N, C-alpha and C positions, 0 to 999 in steps of 0.2 A: 605219113602213110597215104596222103593224097585224097582221102575220103572227105566229103563235106557233109556235116551233120544235117544241113538243110535238105539233103536228098533223102534222109531217112525218117525225119520227124513228119510223118504223114499217116493219115488214117489207114488202119489195117496192117501197118508194119509191126513186127514183133520185136520188142526191146527187153533186154534183161538188165536190171539195175543191181549192181553189186554193192551191197551196203545200203539196201533200200530203206532200212529203219532209221537212217541218220536224219539229223535236224533239217537239212535242206534237200535230202534225197526223197523223203516221204512226201513232201508237197509236190516235188517234181513228178513222182510216180502218179499222184492224183491228177495233176494237170495233164500229163501225157495220156492218162486213161480217159480224161474228159474230152481230149482231142480225137479220140477214136483209135488210138494205138492199142495193140495187144501187149499189155505190160505184165511182166513177171519179175521175180527178183529173189535175192538171198540176203540173209543177215546173220550175224553171229549169235543173236539171242532173241528169244521171244520178248515181246513188249506190247504195250497198249497200242502203239503206233502200228506194229505189224498186224495186230488183230483188227484194227480199224481198216487197214488196206485190204486185208482178206475179206472183210465184210462188203467191200466194193466189188469183189470178184477177181481180185489180183492174187494169183498163186505165189506163195513165198515159201522158200525152203530155209531151214535153219542150218547154218554151217555153209562153208564154201567148198564146192566139189565141181570138178570139170564137167561131169555129165549134166549138171543142172542148167547149163546154157543152151541145151538142145532146142533147136527150132528158132533161136534168136537170130535176127538179121543184123543187130548191132548191140553193143554193150555200153552202159554208162557207169562210171565208177566215181567214188568219193576220193578225195585227196589221201585218205587214210589207207586206201587199197593200192598196194604196190604191184609191180610187174610180176613178182614171184607168187602172187595169189593164184591158186589153181584155175580159177575161172578165167582170169585175165590171160594166163599162160595158154590155156586151151583155145581161147578166142584168137590170140595171136597166131598160134600154130595152124588154126583152121582158116586164117585169112578174114576173120570177122572183125569189122572195124570196132575200135574201142575209143570212146569219147570221154572227156572230162565233164563232170557235173556242171561247171560254169559254162562250158560250150552249149550244153543243152538249155540252160536258162537263157543264154544269149539268143539262141534260135527262137525260143518261145516268145521272147520279148519283141521280136520283129512283128508278131501278130497283133500287137497293141498299138493304138494311136499314141498313147502317152506311156512312157517308161520312166518312172521316177526312181533314180538310182542314188542311194544315199551312202556316201563314203566318208572316210576320215580315220585318223589313227584311233580316236575314241569318240563315244557319243552316238555311234551308228544305230545301235539297237533302240535306244531311247528316242532318237529323232525319227527313225523308221516307224516306231510305234505311235509317236505323236502324229505323224503324217497320215498313218492309217486311221486314227481316230477322226481326223479332220475329213478325210475322204469318205469315211463311213457316215459321218454326220451329214455330209453333202449328198448322201444316197447315190454315190457313183458306182457302187457295187464293184470295188476293186479286187483284183487278185493280189495277194500279199505274200512276201517271203521275208521273215524276220529271223535273226539268229538267236532268238530267245523266246520265252513264253509271254504272250500278251493276254491278260485276263479277258479282255473284250472278245477275243477269238477263241479262248480256251485252248490255245495252241500257239505255234509260231507262224501259222500260215492260214490263208483261206483261198479258195478257188472261186472267184467271182465271174460275172458275165458282162461286166462293163468294159469300157475301152481303156482302162488304166491298170498298169501293173506297178507295184511299189516293192522295191527290193533293197535290202541291206546289201551293200556291195563292198566286199573285202579285198584289200590290196595284197594279202599274203599270196605268194606264188603268182602274182599278177593276175589273179582270178578275174578281177573286174574288167580286164582288157578284152575278155570274150563278150562283154555286154554291148548293148545297143541303146544307150540312154538318150531320151529326148530332153530330160531334165537331169543333169548331173549335179548333185549337191556335194560340196567339199567342206567338211566341218573344221578340219585341222590337219596339218601335215607335220608329223614329228618322227624322229628316229625310232623305229620299232621293227620287229621281225628281222633282226639283224643276223639271224641264221640263214636268211634268204637274200635280203638286200645288203649291199656292200657298206653303205653309209647313208646319211641323211640326203645327200645329193641324189643318190640312186632312188630313194623313196620319192623325192620330189619329182624326179623324171617320170616315175610310174604314174603318179597322180596327174601330171600334165598330159600324158598319153591318154589317160582315162577321160579327162575333160575334152580332149580333142576328138573323141568319138562322137560327140554331140553334133548332129547334122545341122545344116542351115535351117533356121526357123526354130531350133531348139534353144535351150537355156543352160548356162553354167552358173550355179548359185554358189557363192563363195563367202567365207567368213573373213571380212576385212580386218577384224581384230587380230587375226592369226598370221604372224609373219611368215611361217612356213607355207601356208596356203597362198598368200599373195606373191611370194617368191616363185613358187612352183607354177603359178598360173599367169605370171607377168606377161602382158601383151595380148592376152586373150580377151574376148568380149565377155564381161562378167555382170551378173546381177548380184550385188553385194548386200550383206546384212552385217550389223555391228551394234555394239553398245557404246564403243568409244571412238572408233575411226570416223573422222569427219567425211561427209559426202557420201555415206553409204546409201544405197537405194532403199533399204528397209531397216528401220531402227526401232528400238524400244524406248519410249519416252514416258515421263510421269510415272516412274517405277515407285511402287509403295510395297514395303514388306509388312505383313501382318502375321505374327506368330511364325516368322521364318519363311512364310509363303509369299511369293511376289505377285502383284497385279501390275499391269502396264498397258499402254496403248501401243499397238503395232502401227507404225507410221511409214507409209510407202510414198516416196517422192513428195513429202510434206503433208500428205492427206492421211487422216486416221482410217485405217482399213479394218481394224478390229480392236476390241478391248478384251484383254486376256486376264483371267484369274487362274493361276497355276495351282495345282494341288500337290506339287512337289517343289522342294526348295532348291536354292543354289543359283548363283549367277550363271553357271554353265548351262543350266536348264532354260534360262531366259534365251540364251543364244541358240540352243537346240530348238526352242519354240519358234524363234525368228526364222530359222532355216526351214522348218516345216511350213510356216505361214508363207514364206517366200515361194515355195513350190506351189502352194495352193493358189496364191495370187496370180502367178504366171500362167496357171492353167484355168484361170477364170472362175474359181470358186468364190462364193460370197463370204464376206467377213464373218457372217453369222455362223458359218460352218466351222471356221477357225475358233470362234468363241465357244461353241458347244463342244466341239471335239476336244479342245484342251481343258475345258472345265471338267470333263468326265474322265480325264486321264490321270490315273493314280500311280503310274510307273509301270515299267515292264518287270517281269520276273528277274530277280537277282540284281535289280537296280534300286538301291536303298529300299529294300523290301522288308517291311516290318514282320518279324517272326514271333514275337511274344515278349513276356516279362519274366525275369528271374530275380528274386530277392529285391524287388523294387527297381531293378535296372531294366532298361528297354534294350531289346536286341534287334538289330537290323543287319541285313546281309547285302553285300554289294560285290559286283563282278570286277571291280577296278583291278587292273593288273599291269598298268603302265604308270610311270610317275605323273604324267599329266592328269590321268583319271584320279589318282590318289590325291593330288593337289585339289582338284575340284571337290572330291568327296569330303576330305578333312577340313577344307576351308568352310564348306557349307555346314558340316557337323559342328564346328566350333562356334558357329553363329546361332545355334539352336537353343542355347541357354542351359545346357546340362552342366552339372558340377565337374564331371570328368568325361573325356572321350577316351575309351579303351579300344585300341585297334589290334585285332588278332589278324595278322597278315600272312598269307601263304604266297610266296613268290611263284611265278609261273614260267617255267623253263630256265635251264642253266645259262643259256646264251643271253637271254634278256637280262637276267640278274647280273651277269658279269658286265655286259655292255652298258647298262644304266645304273650301275652299283651306287655311285655317288648321288645320283638324282633320287634313287629310292631312299637312301639315308636322309637326305635333305627333307623330303616330304614326310617320311614317317616320324620325324622329330616333332612334327606339329601336334601329334597325339599326346595326351597326358600319360598314358600307359601303352606300351607296345609289347605284344606277344608275337613271336615269330615262329610259325610252323616251318617244317623243312620244305625245301623247294619241291614243287609239283613238276614231275619230269615231263609230262605230256608225251610228245613224240621223241624225246631225246634220251641219251645216256650221259651220265656225268663224267665226261672225259676231261672236264676242266678242273675238277677237284674243288668246286665251290659249294658252300653251304650257307643256310640262313644264319648259322652261328657267326659267320663273318660279318653279316649285317648287324647282328645284335651287339657285336663288339664296338660298333661305331655309333650306337644310339644309347644315350645315357639311360640307365634303368631298364633297358629292354630285356625281356626274358625269352630265352631260346627254348622251344618245345620240340623235341625230336619226333613226337607223334601227335596226331590229332586228339587222342585221348588225354595227352598231357595238356593240350590247349584247353580242353573242356574242364579239366581239374583245376587249372590255374584260374580260369574264369569263375568257377564255382567258389573258389577261396576269396577272390577279391571283389566280386560284384556287390554293390550296395545301392540303396536308393539315391537317385540323382545321377546315376551313371548312364551313359550311352555306350553300349557295346556294339562294335562293328566287326563282323566276320567278313574278311575281304580277300578276294582273289578269284581267279578263273578256274581253279581246280575244285577240290571237294571240301574246302574249309567250311562251307556252310553246314556240314554235318556236325562240326564241333559245337556250333550254336544250337542246333536242333537237339543234340544230345544233352546239352545243358538244360533245355526246357523240359526234357523227360525226367529230370531228377527232382522236380518240384511242380505241383499243380500250378498252372498259370492260365490266364485268360487271353489267348492270342487274338484279341480284337484290335482294331486299328486305334491306337492310343497315342497318336503323334502329338508332340507338344510344340 
């Protein structure tokens, strides 16, 4: 189209956000508003987010109609809004530029001295949240964009006034290639989003291009324990973190687990930078903490901020989130929807000392389930009991003819549940004291666990073991 968003993101310009209530559109609206733009928008439904934005003086219409873009000099849309949307179609017809959400975030990023962009096939939300805790502890007043809810922020974002912006950076549709990172963190690189990428090599190429966006004087932070990351970034100047790889710049040493929770020294170039006591378990979270600590170290934050920030971090929403107890069983919810995430979750859960780990899993998208079918089967077999909800379609239609029933056939003792109500009923029948019940997936599987809690009085306080 030839238009450059840099020419439009300026005080006084009027912008219309199509899908303004979305998880990364609402903070975008608030940031643009704070920069002096005249912001307006539309969304499909009323929500707390929409009401909050209206309280700032941002007019928002419910539903998408062509006449609602009136007066706008440019539009920004979410990936979920397609060209046949009436507002987008009207803008195209009128010659009004339409930009992607990621382009807008990339433009905003240029206004910050430090842009910490956290990428990876999995672990992004947790690591972005950890990084936020550290930078908040250091009182840097960062602007933050997370793809989930962080209790510290009571949302998934904050608009700060400091010189640092921290963003969860997603590879899907190459969104993160619109960004301008000064610190690019790569946690892991695996085959995922194969409805967009051709194969693992295509994914690795995308992450390499992302890392190459870092300017001279910036930093690429990479997980030296992850072969996909090291292959994708081979030959680039890296600051590495690791548990196992020899010669990494940042390492965890003197690791001690107490009741499943790790404490360790963060050692950078042989010197102890910080002593960390994590409030969440799992070896994968030690690596996530090292990634966050590496970013903090490179930007000159004191080790005390790392210690305080990570000591007060109890997890992001839907990341091993404690929901309550039913019939003596503890119920946790987790967003894991990739075999690598399942491996980390179930390996950690098996080490917590419960009698049984019950995993109620809802696969996310038909293409991912087919492409990674055998990997899902391998990881789900770690659980003592597996319940399989039907595949969550998300943006897809089932043209493949695949079902969770196919997974169930390959996992001994697995129970196929056509509906979430069936999941809740199965859990109600089998739950007993000593069980750890996990509701797992990126769709609406969490509602099955919440429905279980509503069938018996429980005390949903934090009773981690």
